[in-house]
C-alpha positions as a Markdown table, in Angstrom:
| # | Residue | x | y | z |
|---|---|---|---|---|
| 1 | Unk | 4.7 | 21.8 | -5.1 |
| 2 | Unk | 1.0 | 22.5 | -5.8 |
| 3 | Unk | -1.3 | 20.1 | -7.7 |
| 4 | Unk | -1.3 | 22.5 | -10.7 |
| 5 | Unk | 2.5 | 22.6 | -10.8 |
| 6 | Unk | 2.8 | 18.8 | -10.4 |
| 7 | Unk | 1.0 | 18.3 | -13.7 |
| 8 | Unk | 1.4 | 14.6 | -14.6 |
| 9 | Unk | 3.4 | 13.8 | -11.5 |
| 10 | Unk | 2.9 | 10.5 | -9.7 |
| 11 | Unk | -0.3 | 10.3 | -7.7 |
| 12 | Unk | -0.2 | 11.5 | -4.1 |
| 13 | Unk | 0.1 | 8.8 | -1.4 |
| 14 | Unk | -3.2 | 7.9 | 0.2 |
| 15 | Unk | -3.8 | 8.7 | 3.9 |
| 16 | Unk | -6.7 | 7.7 | 6.1 |
| 17 | Unk | -7.4 | 10.1 | 9.0 |
| 18 | Unk | -9.7 | 8.8 | 11.8 |
| 19 | Unk | -10.7 | 11.3 | 14.5 |
| 20 | Unk | -14.0 | 12.1 | 16.2 |
| 21 | Unk | -13.1 | 15.8 | 16.6 |
| 22 | Unk | -14.4 | 17.7 | 13.5 |
| 23 | Unk | -12.0 | 20.6 | 14.1 |
| 24 | Unk | -9.0 | 18.3 | 14.1 |
| 25 | Unk | -10.3 | 16.4 | 11.0 |
| 26 | Unk | -10.8 | 19.7 | 9.1 |
| 27 | Unk | -7.6 | 21.3 | 10.1 |
| 28 | Unk | -5.4 | 18.2 | 9.4 |
| 29 | Unk | -7.2 | 17.5 | 6.1 |
| 30 | Unk | -6.6 | 21.1 | 5.0 |
| 31 | Unk | -2.9 | 20.9 | 6.0 |
| 32 | Unk | -2.2 | 17.5 | 4.5 |
| 33 | Unk | -4.2 | 17.6 | 1.2 |
| 34 | Unk | -1.4 | 19.3 | -0.8 |
| 35 | Unk | 0.8 | 16.3 | -0.2 |
| 36 | Unk | -1.6 | 13.4 | 0.4 |
| 37 | Unk | -4.8 | 12.0 | -0.9 |
| 38 | Unk | -6.7 | 12.3 | 2.4 |
| 39 | Unk | -9.8 | 10.3 | 3.4 |
| 40 | Unk | -11.5 | 11.1 | 6.7 |
| 41 | Unk | -13.6 | 9.0 | 9.1 |
| 42 | Unk | -15.1 | 9.7 | 12.5 |
| 43 | Unk | -15.4 | 6.2 | 13.9 |
| 44 | Unk | -13.8 | 2.8 | 13.6 |
| 45 | Unk | -16.7 | 1.4 | 11.6 |
| 46 | Unk | -16.7 | 4.3 | 9.2 |
| 47 | Unk | -13.0 | 3.9 | 8.7 |
| 48 | Unk | -13.4 | 0.2 | 7.7 |
| 49 | Unk | -16.3 | 1.0 | 5.4 |
| 50 | Unk | -14.2 | 3.7 | 3.6 |
| 51 | Unk | -11.3 | 1.3 | 3.1 |
| 52 | Unk | -13.6 | -1.3 | 1.5 |
| 53 | Unk | -14.4 | 1.3 | -1.2 |
| 54 | Unk | -10.9 | 2.5 | -1.9 |
| 55 | Unk | -8.6 | 1.2 | -4.5 |
| 56 | Unk | -5.7 | 1.4 | -4.0 |
| 57 | Unk | -5.7 | 1.2 | -0.2 |
| 58 | Unk | -4.0 | 4.2 | 1.5 |
| 59 | Unk | -0.5 | 3.5 | 2.6 |
| 60 | Unk | -0.7 | 5.7 | 5.7 |
| 61 | Unk | -3.2 | 6.1 | 8.5 |
| 62 | Unk | -3.5 | 8.6 | 11.4 |
| 63 | Unk | -5.7 | 7.1 | 14.0 |
| 64 | Unk | -7.0 | 8.7 | 17.2 |
| 65 | Unk | -7.0 | 6.1 | 20.0 |
| 66 | Unk | -10.1 | 7.6 | 21.7 |
| 67 | Unk | -12.9 | 7.0 | 19.3 |
| 68 | Unk | -16.7 | 6.7 | 19.7 |
| 69 | Unk | -18.5 | 5.1 | 21.5 |
| 70 | Unk | -15.7 | 5.3 | 24.1 |
| 71 | Unk | -13.9 | 8.5 | 23.2 |
| 72 | Unk | -12.2 | 8.7 | 26.6 |
| 73 | Unk | -10.7 | 5.2 | 26.4 |
| 74 | Unk | -8.3 | 3.8 | 23.8 |
| 75 | Unk | -10.4 | 0.6 | 23.2 |
| 76 | Unk | -11.7 | 1.5 | 19.7 |
| 77 | Unk | -8.3 | 2.8 | 18.6 |
| 78 | Unk | -6.7 | -0.4 | 19.8 |
| 79 | Unk | -9.2 | -2.5 | 17.9 |
| 80 | Unk | -8.8 | -0.4 | 14.7 |
| 81 | Unk | -5.0 | -0.7 | 14.4 |
| 82 | Unk | -5.0 | -4.5 | 13.7 |
| 83 | Unk | -8.1 | -4.2 | 11.5 |
| 84 | Unk | -6.3 | -1.7 | 9.3 |
| 85 | Unk | -3.2 | -3.9 | 9.1 |
| 86 | Unk | -5.3 | -6.9 | 8.2 |
| 87 | Unk | -6.8 | -4.9 | 5.4 |
| 88 | Unk | -3.3 | -3.8 | 4.1 |
| 89 | Unk | -0.3 | -5.3 | 5.9 |
| 90 | Unk | 2.0 | -2.7 | 4.3 |
| 91 | Unk | 0.0 | 0.2 | 5.8 |
| 92 | Unk | 1.8 | 2.4 | 8.3 |
| 93 | Unk | -0.5 | 3.3 | 11.1 |
| 94 | Unk | 0.4 | 6.3 | 13.3 |
| 95 | Unk | -1.5 | 6.7 | 16.6 |
| 96 | Unk | -2.8 | 10.2 | 16.9 |
| 97 | Unk | -3.9 | 11.0 | 20.5 |
| 98 | Unk | -4.0 | 13.6 | 23.3 |
| 99 | Unk | -3.9 | 10.7 | 25.7 |
| 100 | Unk | -0.2 | 10.1 | 26.2 |
| 101 | Unk | -0.3 | 7.3 | 28.8 |
| 102 | Unk | 2.9 | 5.4 | 28.1 |
| 103 | Unk | 1.3 | 2.0 | 28.7 |
| 104 | Unk | -1.4 | 2.8 | 26.0 |
| 105 | Unk | 1.2 | 4.0 | 23.5 |
| 106 | Unk | 3.3 | 0.9 | 24.0 |
| 107 | Unk | 0.3 | -1.4 | 23.6 |
| 108 | Unk | -0.6 | 0.4 | 20.4 |
| 109 | Unk | 2.9 | -0.3 | 19.1 |
| 110 | Unk | 2.5 | -4.0 | 20.0 |
| 111 | Unk | -0.7 | -4.1 | 18.0 |
| 112 | Unk | 1.2 | -2.8 | 15.0 |
| 113 | Unk | 1.2 | 1.0 | 15.2 |
| 114 | Unk | 4.4 | 2.3 | 13.6 |
| 115 | Unk | 4.6 | 5.7 | 15.4 |
| 116 | Unk | 2.8 | 8.0 | 17.8 |
| 117 | Unk | 1.9 | 11.7 | 17.2 |
| 118 | Unk | 0.8 | 13.7 | 20.2 |
| 119 | Unk | -2.0 | 16.3 | 20.0 |
| 120 | Unk | -1.6 | 19.1 | 19.2 |
| 121 | Unk | 1.2 | 18.5 | 16.7 |
| 122 | Unk | 3.2 | 21.0 | 14.8 |
| 123 | Unk | 2.4 | 20.8 | 11.1 |
| 124 | Unk | 5.9 | 20.4 | 9.9 |
| 125 | Unk | 6.7 | 17.8 | 12.5 |
| 126 | Unk | 3.7 | 15.8 | 11.4 |
| 127 | Unk | 4.6 | 16.0 | 7.8 |
| 128 | Unk | 8.2 | 15.0 | 8.6 |
| 129 | Unk | 7.0 | 11.9 | 10.5 |
| 130 | Unk | 4.7 | 10.9 | 7.6 |
| 131 | Unk | 7.4 | 11.4 | 5.1 |
| 132 | Unk | 9.7 | 9.2 | 7.2 |
| 133 | Unk | 7.2 | 6.4 | 7.0 |
| 134 | Unk | 6.9 | 6.8 | 3.2 |
| 135 | Unk | 10.7 | 6.6 | 3.0 |
| 136 | Unk | 10.7 | 3.4 | 5.0 |
| 137 | Unk | 8.0 | 1.9 | 2.7 |
| 138 | Unk | 10.1 | 2.8 | -0.4 |
| 139 | Unk | 13.2 | 1.3 | 1.2 |
| 140 | Unk | 11.4 | -1.9 | 1.9 |
| 141 | Unk | 10.1 | -2.2 | -1.7 |
| 142 | Unk | 13.7 | -1.7 | -3.0 |
| 143 | Unk | 15.3 | -4.1 | -0.5 |
| 144 | Unk | 12.7 | -6.9 | -1.0 |
| 145 | Unk | 14.1 | -7.5 | -4.5 |
| 146 | Unk | 17.4 | -8.7 | -3.1 |
| 147 | Unk | 16.6 | -9.6 | 0.6 |
| 148 | Unk | 15.6 | -13.1 | 1.8 |
| 149 | Unk | 12.0 | -13.5 | 2.9 |
| 150 | Unk | 11.8 | -11.8 | 6.3 |
| 151 | Unk | 9.4 | -14.3 | 7.9 |
| 152 | Unk | 11.8 | -17.2 | 7.0 |
| 153 | Unk | 14.9 | -15.6 | 8.5 |
| 154 | Unk | 16.1 | -17.5 | 11.6 |
| 155 | Unk | 17.6 | -20.7 | 12.9 |
| 156 | Unk | 15.0 | -21.9 | 15.4 |
| 157 | Unk | 13.6 | -25.4 | 15.3 |
| 158 | Unk | 10.1 | -24.0 | 14.8 |
| 159 | Unk | 11.2 | -22.0 | 11.8 |
| 160 | Unk | 13.1 | -24.9 | 10.3 |
| 161 | Unk | 9.9 | -27.0 | 10.5 |
| 162 | Unk | 8.0 | -24.2 | 8.8 |
| 163 | Unk | 10.6 | -24.1 | 6.0 |
| 164 | Unk | 10.4 | -27.8 | 5.5 |
| 165 | Unk | 6.6 | -27.6 | 5.2 |
| 166 | Unk | 6.8 | -24.8 | 2.6 |
| 167 | Unk | 9.3 | -26.8 | 0.5 |
| 168 | Unk | 7.1 | -29.9 | 0.8 |
| 169 | Unk | 3.9 | -28.2 | -0.2 |
| 170 | Unk | 5.3 | -25.8 | -2.7 |
| 171 | Unk | 4.6 | -27.7 | -5.9 |
| 172 | Unk | 1.6 | -29.7 | -4.7 |
| 173 | Unk | -1.6 | -29.0 | -6.7 |
| 174 | Unk | -3.9 | -28.9 | -3.6 |
| 175 | Unk | -5.1 | -25.9 | -1.6 |
| 176 | Unk | -3.1 | -24.7 | 1.4 |
| 177 | Unk | -4.4 | -23.2 | 4.5 |
| 178 | Unk | -2.0 | -20.9 | 6.4 |
| 179 | Unk | -3.0 | -20.2 | 10.0 |
| 180 | Unk | -1.0 | -17.8 | 12.2 |
| 181 | Unk | -1.2 | -14.7 | 14.3 |
| 182 | Unk | -1.2 | -11.2 | 12.9 |
| 183 | Unk | 2.3 | -10.0 | 12.0 |
| 184 | Unk | 3.8 | -13.5 | 11.3 |
| 185 | Unk | 4.1 | -12.9 | 7.5 |
| 186 | Unk | 1.4 | -15.2 | 6.1 |
| 187 | Unk | 1.3 | -13.5 | 2.7 |
| 188 | Unk | 5.1 | -13.9 | 2.4 |
| 189 | Unk | 4.7 | -17.6 | 2.9 |
| 190 | Unk | 2.0 | -17.7 | 0.3 |
| 191 | Unk | 4.4 | -16.0 | -2.2 |
| 192 | Unk | 7.1 | -18.5 | -1.3 |
| 193 | Unk | 4.7 | -21.4 | -2.0 |
| 194 | Unk | 4.0 | -19.8 | -5.4 |
| 195 | Unk | 7.7 | -19.3 | -6.1 |
| 196 | Unk | 8.5 | -23.0 | -5.4 |
| 197 | Unk | 5.7 | -24.3 | -7.6 |
| 198 | Unk | 5.6 | -25.0 | -11.3 |
| 199 | Unk | 3.2 | -22.0 | -11.5 |
| 200 | Unk | 6.0 | -19.6 | -10.5 |
| 201 | Unk | 6.0 | -17.9 | -14.0 |
| 202 | Unk | 2.2 | -17.4 | -13.8 |
| 203 | Unk | 0.4 | -14.6 | -11.8 |
| 204 | Unk | 0.3 | -14.5 | -8.1 |
| 205 | Unk | -2.9 | -12.6 | -7.1 |
| 206 | Unk | -3.6 | -11.6 | -3.5 |
| 207 | Unk | -7.1 | -10.8 | -2.2 |
| 208 | Unk | -8.0 | -9.6 | 1.3 |
| 209 | Unk | -11.4 | -11.0 | 2.1 |
| 210 | Unk | -12.0 | -8.4 | 4.9 |
| 211 | Unk | -11.2 | -5.5 | 2.5 |
| 212 | Unk | -14.5 | -5.6 | 0.6 |
| 213 | Unk | -18.2 | -5.6 | 1.2 |
| 214 | Unk | -19.9 | -8.9 | 0.4 |
| 215 | Unk | -21.3 | -7.6 | -2.9 |
| 216 | Unk | -18.0 | -6.1 | -4.0 |
| 217 | Unk | -16.0 | -9.1 | -2.9 |
| 218 | Unk | -18.2 | -11.4 | -5.0 |
| 219 | Unk | -17.7 | -9.2 | -8.1 |
| 220 | Unk | -13.9 | -8.9 | -7.4 |
| 221 | Unk | -13.5 | -12.7 | -7.1 |
| 222 | Unk | -15.6 | -13.8 | -10.0 |
| 223 | Unk | -15.9 | -10.7 | -12.2 |
| 224 | Unk | -19.1 | -9.2 | -13.4 |
| 225 | Unk | -21.1 | -8.4 | -16.6 |
| 226 | Unk | -21.9 | -4.9 | -17.7 |
| 227 | Unk | -25.0 | -3.7 | -15.9 |
| 228 | Unk | -24.9 | -6.5 | -13.3 |
| 229 | Unk | -25.4 | -4.0 | -10.5 |
| 230 | Unk | -25.4 | -0.3 | -10.0 |
| 231 | Unk | -22.1 | 1.2 | -11.1 |
| 232 | Unk | -21.2 | -1.8 | -13.3 |
| 233 | Unk | -20.7 | 0.4 | -16.4 |
| 234 | Unk | -18.6 | -2.2 | -18.1 |
| 235 | Unk | -17.7 | -5.9 | -17.8 |
| 236 | Unk | -14.8 | -6.8 | -15.5 |
| 237 | Unk | -12.6 | -9.8 | -15.1 |
| 238 | Unk | -12.4 | -11.3 | -11.6 |
| 239 | Unk | -9.4 | -12.4 | -9.5 |
| 240 | Unk | -9.9 | -16.0 | -10.5 |
| 241 | Unk | -9.6 | -15.1 | -14.1 |
| 242 | Unk | -6.6 | -12.8 | -13.5 |
| 243 | Unk | -4.8 | -15.5 | -11.6 |
| 244 | Unk | -5.2 | -17.8 | -14.6 |
| 245 | Unk | -2.9 | -20.8 | -14.1 |
| 246 | Unk | -1.1 | -19.2 | -11.2 |
| 247 | Unk | -1.9 | -18.8 | -7.5 |
| 248 | Unk | -4.9 | -17.0 | -5.9 |
| 249 | Unk | -4.2 | -16.0 | -2.3 |
| 250 | Unk | -7.3 | -15.4 | -0.2 |
| 251 | Unk | -6.1 | -13.6 | 2.9 |
| 252 | Unk | -8.4 | -13.3 | 6.0 |
| 253 | Unk | -10.5 | -16.2 | 4.7 |
| 254 | Unk | -12.3 | -16.3 | 8.0 |
| 255 | Unk | -13.9 | -13.0 | 7.2 |
| 256 | Unk | -15.6 | -14.3 | 4.1 |
| 257 | Unk | -19.4 | -14.0 | 4.3 |
| 258 | Unk | -21.2 | -17.4 | 4.4 |
| 259 | Unk | -23.0 | -17.0 | 1.1 |
| 260 | Unk | -19.7 | -16.5 | -0.7 |
| 261 | Unk | -18.2 | -19.4 | 1.2 |
| 262 | Unk | -20.8 | -21.6 | -0.6 |
| 263 | Unk | -19.8 | -20.1 | -3.9 |
| 264 | Unk | -16.1 | -20.7 | -3.2 |
| 265 | Unk | -16.8 | -24.3 | -2.2 |
| 266 | Unk | -18.6 | -24.9 | -5.6 |
| 267 | Unk | -15.6 | -23.5 | -7.4 |
| 268 | Unk | -13.2 | -25.9 | -5.6 |
| 269 | Unk | -15.4 | -28.9 | -6.1 |
| 270 | Unk | -16.4 | -28.3 | -9.8 |
| 271 | Unk | -13.7 | -25.9 | -11.1 |
| 272 | Unk | -16.5 | -23.7 | -12.5 |
| 273 | Unk | -17.8 | -20.3 | -11.6 |
| 274 | Unk | -20.0 | -17.5 | -13.1 |
| 275 | Unk | -19.4 | -13.9 | -13.4 |
| 276 | Unk | -22.0 | -11.8 | -11.6 |
| 277 | Unk | -24.8 | -11.2 | -14.0 |
| 278 | Unk | -23.8 | -14.0 | -16.5 |
| 279 | Unk | -25.1 | -17.5 | -17.1 |
| 280 | Unk | -22.1 | -18.9 | -19.0 |
| 281 | Unk | -19.8 | -21.0 | -16.8 |
| 282 | Unk | -16.1 | -20.2 | -16.7 |
| 283 | Unk | -13.2 | -22.5 | -15.6 |
| 284 | Unk | -11.0 | -21.7 | -12.6 |
| 285 | Unk | -7.4 | -23.1 | -13.0 |
| 286 | Unk | -5.6 | -21.2 | -10.2 |
| 287 | Unk | -4.3 | -22.9 | -7.1 |
| 288 | Unk | -5.9 | -21.7 | -3.9 |
| 289 | Unk | -3.8 | -20.6 | -0.9 |
| 290 | Unk | -5.9 | -19.2 | 2.0 |
| 291 | Unk | -4.8 | -17.6 | 5.3 |
| 292 | Unk | -6.3 | -16.5 | 8.5 |
| 293 | Unk | -5.4 | -15.2 | 11.9 |
| 294 | Unk | -8.4 | -17.0 | 13.4 |
| 295 | Unk | -8.7 | -20.6 | 14.6 |
| 296 | Unk | -11.0 | -21.7 | 11.8 |
| 297 | Unk | -12.1 | -24.9 | 13.6 |
| 298 | Unk | -13.5 | -22.6 | 16.4 |
| 299 | Unk | -15.3 | -20.6 | 13.7 |
| 300 | Unk | -16.7 | -23.8 | 12.3 |
| 301 | Unk | -17.9 | -24.8 | 15.8 |
| 302 | Unk | -19.5 | -21.4 | 16.2 |
| 303 | Unk | -21.3 | -21.7 | 12.9 |
| 304 | Unk | -19.5 | -18.8 | 11.3 |
| 305 | Unk | -17.5 | -20.9 | 8.8 |
| 306 | Unk | -18.6 | -23.8 | 6.7 |
| 307 | Unk | -17.1 | -27.1 | 7.8 |
| 308 | Unk | -17.0 | -28.6 | 4.3 |
| 309 | Unk | -15.1 | -25.6 | 3.0 |
| 310 | Unk | -12.7 | -25.8 | 5.9 |
| 311 | Unk | -11.8 | -29.3 | 5.1 |
| 312 | Unk | -11.4 | -28.6 | 1.4 |
| 313 | Unk | -9.1 | -25.6 | 2.1 |
| 314 | Unk | -7.0 | -27.4 | 4.7 |
| 315 | Unk | -5.8 | -30.4 | 2.8 |
| 316 | Unk | -2.3 | -29.0 | 3.3 |
| 317 | Unk | -2.3 | -27.0 | 6.6 |
| 318 | Unk | 0.6 | -24.7 | 7.6 |
| 319 | Unk | 0.8 | -23.3 | 11.1 |
| 320 | Unk | 3.1 | -20.2 | 11.3 |
| 321 | Unk | 4.8 | -20.1 | 14.7 |
| 322 | Unk | 4.5 | -16.9 | 16.7 |
| 323 | Unk | 7.7 | -15.1 | 17.5 |
| 324 | Unk | 7.4 | -16.1 | 21.2 |
| 325 | Unk | 8.0 | -19.7 | 20.1 |
| 326 | Unk | 11.2 | -18.6 | 18.2 |
| 327 | Unk | 13.2 | -17.1 | 21.0 |
| 328 | Unk | 16.6 | -17.9 | 19.4 |
| 329 | Unk | 15.6 | -16.0 | 16.3 |
| 330 | Unk | 15.0 | -12.6 | 18.0 |
| 331 | Unk | 18.6 | -11.4 | 17.9 |
| 332 | Unk | 19.0 | -12.6 | 14.3 |
| 333 | Unk | 15.9 | -10.7 | 13.2 |
| 334 | Unk | 17.3 | -7.6 | 15.0 |
| 335 | Unk | 20.4 | -7.8 | 12.9 |
| 336 | Unk | 18.4 | -8.6 | 9.8 |
| 337 | Unk | 16.3 | -5.5 | 10.0 |
| 338 | Unk | 19.2 | -3.3 | 10.8 |
| 339 | Unk | 20.9 | -4.6 | 7.7 |
| 340 | Unk | 17.6 | -4.4 | 5.8 |
| 341 | Unk | 17.2 | -0.6 | 6.5 |
| 342 | Unk | 20.9 | 0.3 | 6.1 |
| 343 | Unk | 21.1 | 3.9 | 4.8 |
| 344 | Unk | 17.5 | 4.6 | 6.0 |
| 345 | Unk | 17.5 | 3.8 | 9.8 |
| 346 | Unk | 20.7 | 4.5 | 11.8 |
| 347 | Unk | 22.3 | 1.5 | 13.6 |
| 348 | Unk | 22.3 | 1.1 | 17.4 |
| 349 | Unk | 23.4 | -1.6 | 19.8 |
| 350 | Unk | 22.0 | -3.3 | 22.9 |
| 351 | Unk | 23.9 | -3.6 | 26.2 |
| 352 | Unk | 23.8 | -6.8 | 28.1 |
| 353 | Unk | 20.7 | -5.9 | 30.1 |
| 354 | Unk | 18.8 | -4.8 | 27.0 |
| 355 | Unk | 19.9 | -7.9 | 25.2 |
| 356 | Unk | 18.5 | -10.1 | 28.0 |
| 357 | Unk | 15.2 | -8.2 | 28.0 |
| 358 | Unk | 15.0 | -8.4 | 24.2 |
| 359 | Unk | 15.3 | -12.2 | 24.4 |
| 360 | Unk | 12.7 | -12.4 | 27.2 |
| 361 | Unk | 10.1 | -10.2 | 25.6 |
| 362 | Unk | 7.3 | -12.3 | 23.8 |
| 363 | Unk | 6.7 | -9.8 | 20.9 |
| 364 | Unk | 2.9 | -10.2 | 20.8 |
| 365 | Unk | 2.9 | -8.3 | 17.5 |
| 366 | Unk | 5.3 | -10.8 | 16.1 |
| 367 | Unk | 7.8 | -10.0 | 13.3 |
| 368 | Unk | 5.9 | -6.8 | 12.5 |
| 369 | Unk | 6.3 | -5.5 | 16.0 |
| 370 | Unk | 10.0 | -6.4 | 16.2 |
| 371 | Unk | 10.6 | -4.5 | 12.9 |
| 372 | Unk | 8.8 | -1.4 | 14.1 |
| 373 | Unk | 10.8 | -1.4 | 17.4 |
| 374 | Unk | 14.1 | -1.6 | 15.4 |
| 375 | Unk | 13.0 | 1.4 | 13.3 |
| 376 | Unk | 11.9 | 3.4 | 16.3 |
| 377 | Unk | 15.1 | 2.7 | 18.3 |
| 378 | Unk | 17.4 | 3.5 | 15.3 |
| 379 | Unk | 15.5 | 6.7 | 14.6 |
| 380 | Unk | 15.4 | 7.9 | 18.3 |
| 381 | Unk | 18.8 | 6.8 | 19.4 |
| 382 | Unk | 21.1 | 6.8 | 16.3 |
| 383 | Unk | 24.5 | 5.3 | 17.0 |
| 384 | Unk | 23.8 | 4.8 | 20.7 |
| 385 | Unk | 24.0 | 1.7 | 23.0 |
| 386 | Unk | 20.5 | 1.0 | 24.3 |
| 387 | Unk | 20.2 | 0.0 | 28.0 |
| 388 | Unk | 17.3 | -2.1 | 29.4 |
| 389 | Unk | 15.4 | 0.9 | 30.8 |
| 390 | Unk | 15.4 | 2.6 | 27.4 |
| 391 | Unk | 14.3 | -0.5 | 25.6 |
| 392 | Unk | 11.5 | -1.1 | 28.2 |
| 393 | Unk | 10.0 | 2.2 | 27.0 |
| 394 | Unk | 9.3 | 0.7 | 23.6 |
| 395 | Unk | 7.8 | -2.6 | 24.9 |
| 396 | Unk | 4.2 | -3.4 | 25.7 |
| 397 | Unk | 3.8 | -3.7 | 29.5 |
| 398 | Unk | 0.8 | -6.1 | 29.0 |
| 399 | Unk | 2.7 | -8.4 | 26.7 |
| 400 | Unk | 3.4 | -11.4 | 29.0 |
| 401 | Unk | 1.7 | -14.5 | 27.6 |
| 402 | Unk | 1.2 | -17.9 | 29.3 |
| 403 | Unk | 4.1 | -20.1 | 28.8 |
| 404 | Unk | 6.3 | -17.4 | 27.2 |
| 405 | Unk | 9.5 | -16.0 | 28.5 |
| 406 | Unk | 8.8 | -13.2 | 30.9 |
| 407 | Unk | 5.2 | -14.4 | 31.5 |
| 408 | Unk | 3.5 | -14.3 | 34.9 |
| 409 | Unk | 3.5 | -18.0 | 35.7 |
| 410 | Unk | 1.8 | -17.7 | 39.2 |
| 411 | Unk | -1.4 | -19.5 | 39.9 |
| 412 | Unk | -4.7 | -17.5 | 39.9 |
| 413 | Unk | -4.8 | -17.9 | 43.7 |
| 414 | Unk | -1.3 | -16.5 | 44.1 |
| 415 | Unk | -2.1 | -13.5 | 41.9 |
| 416 | Unk | -5.3 | -13.0 | 44.0 |
| 417 | Unk | -3.3 | -13.1 | 47.3 |
| 418 | Unk | -0.9 | -10.5 | 46.0 |
| 419 | Unk | -3.7 | -8.2 | 44.9 |
| 420 | Unk | -5.4 | -8.5 | 48.3 |
| 421 | Unk | -2.0 | -7.8 | 50.0 |
| 422 | Unk | -1.8 | -4.5 | 48.2 |
| 423 | Unk | -4.7 | -3.2 | 50.4 |
| 424 | Unk | -6.5 | -1.4 | 47.6 |
| 425 | Unk | -8.6 | -4.2 | 46.2 |
| 426 | Unk | -12.4 | -3.8 | 45.6 |
| 427 | Unk | -14.1 | -7.1 | 44.6 |
| 428 | Unk | -17.2 | -5.4 | 43.2 |
| 429 | Unk | -15.1 | -3.1 | 41.0 |
| 430 | Unk | -12.9 | -6.0 | 39.8 |
| 431 | Unk | -15.8 | -8.2 | 38.9 |
| 432 | Unk | -17.5 | -5.3 | 37.1 |
| 433 | Unk | -14.4 | -4.8 | 35.0 |
| 434 | Unk | -14.3 | -8.4 | 34.1 |
| 435 | Unk | -17.9 | -8.3 | 33.2 |
| 436 | Unk | -17.5 | -5.1 | 31.1 |
| 437 | Unk | -14.6 | -6.7 | 29.2 |
| 438 | Unk | -16.6 | -9.8 | 28.2 |
| 439 | Unk | -19.7 | -7.8 | 27.3 |
| 440 | Unk | -17.7 | -5.5 | 25.0 |
| 441 | Unk | -15.9 | -8.4 | 23.5 |
| 442 | Unk | -19.2 | -10.2 | 22.8 |
| 443 | Unk | -20.7 | -7.1 | 21.2 |
| 444 | Unk | -17.7 | -6.6 | 19.1 |
| 445 | Unk | -17.7 | -10.3 | 17.9 |
| 446 | Unk | -21.4 | -10.0 | 17.2 |
| 447 | Unk | -21.0 | -6.8 | 15.1 |
| 448 | Unk | -23.3 | -5.0 | 17.5 |
| 449 | Unk | -26.1 | -7.6 | 17.2 |
| 450 | Unk | -27.3 | -8.0 | 20.9 |
| 451 | Unk | -29.1 | -11.3 | 20.3 |
| 452 | Unk | -25.9 | -12.8 | 19.0 |
| 453 | Unk | -23.8 | -11.2 | 21.7 |
| 454 | Unk | -26.2 | -12.7 | 24.4 |
| 455 | Unk | -25.8 | -16.1 | 22.8 |
| 456 | Unk | -22.0 | -15.8 | 22.9 |
| 457 | Unk | -22.3 | -14.9 | 26.6 |
| 458 | Unk | -24.8 | -17.7 | 27.3 |
| 459 | Unk | -27.3 | -15.2 | 28.8 |
| 460 | Unk | -30.7 | -14.1 | 27.5 |
| 461 | Unk | -31.1 | -10.8 | 25.7 |
| 462 | Unk | -33.0 | -9.1 | 28.6 |
| 463 | Unk | -30.1 | -10.0 | 31.0 |
| 464 | Unk | -27.6 | -8.5 | 28.6 |
| 465 | Unk | -29.6 | -5.3 | 28.3 |
| 466 | Unk | -29.6 | -5.0 | 32.1 |
| 467 | Unk | -25.9 | -5.6 | 32.3 |
| 468 | Unk | -25.2 | -2.9 | 29.6 |
| 469 | Unk | -27.3 | -0.4 | 31.5 |
| 470 | Unk | -25.8 | -1.3 | 34.8 |
| 471 | Unk | -22.2 | -1.1 | 33.5 |
| 472 | Unk | -22.9 | 2.2 | 31.7 |
| 473 | Unk | -21.6 | 0.6 | 28.5 |
| 474 | Unk | -24.0 | 2.0 | 26.0 |
């Protein structure tokens, strides 16, 4: 149906397209615009900047894994997938790539990608896959009204301890800090805390601190007066005001700029804040619940997060256990999601070998990854019994973690001996790869600031320049 014919129909779903090839961007945009509100970006940074300006956030994303400055490697695409999901956990990210290395695809899935689209893709197939993701989102919204909280489904000791903490902290008046890896359901826990409190009939307002620029986040949190900045054509209430006597959930609190950290600390200490551009104080009554996938004490030690704010937010701390610490819950979550998507995703079963592999896999992407695997298996193999080899095709081959089931528990010396025995080991190449990995990680953490990256690596800036030039990592 054309836009003209749609008239006053519901707005088109938002879609973010990230690809460095202008021909692909233009052709896909032209093809998808009749059905989607398309926003395009060429790089990972441009994609995150666009998201910070969009309200509401797109529910779908098509992401090329090979993006500048490393278009022939999947590094930037890998980094962008969890960033998009941190911005909007409900977003469905589809990896779009001409590089179909199975290991890369499975790692993208572990990071949270919901599907993979190979280039070139038939237009109708692409539209069908996108429509399928929209159908899943709709099914989730309908089911969540009657289903138990996903993250709290299970019988493990770790989950039981989490449930006890939530019940204990639910009606306390103090701030709560929820720390846990991506995909563990921190926002669902925040909602559960709100539901168990005496504020349950008041608003629950969720804010993603990584989703806005510093200026916009300040205006969103505290509100602003008319004319306070360019584009402020009228006064606006902030999230503190909208939350009223309810709960204000600050997700990704570790991404909050330090100047805003100071302002938030003053609100917690005095209960007062100011709209941007106003001098009249207002009173904040909402209870604060914050969440992060970072270890905030490390951020404090690194000088990126205020120590005094950390201790004010973490009066009541909650650690969300990763799924690798909930081995006995993995089959229960499999059954839960199959029931959750009844009528949308066909059922399947696991044979003994696949069941054993399912229990051994550490699920680095946590509950979100498990959910996506259930969806993919049901869609690809409806009504079938899955064997271990078929299941392996959906799992991340790099997923072993220290201390987890299926992890490589050999010593470093044993691993080194095995690599040498293979007969194809090159020490210089191996050391260069290690060096390149740490240089890239430091530059990423420092946001491209080479002075800060050099400090993280504990080398001087001149040495870092030399390493970058030698490694060909410009």
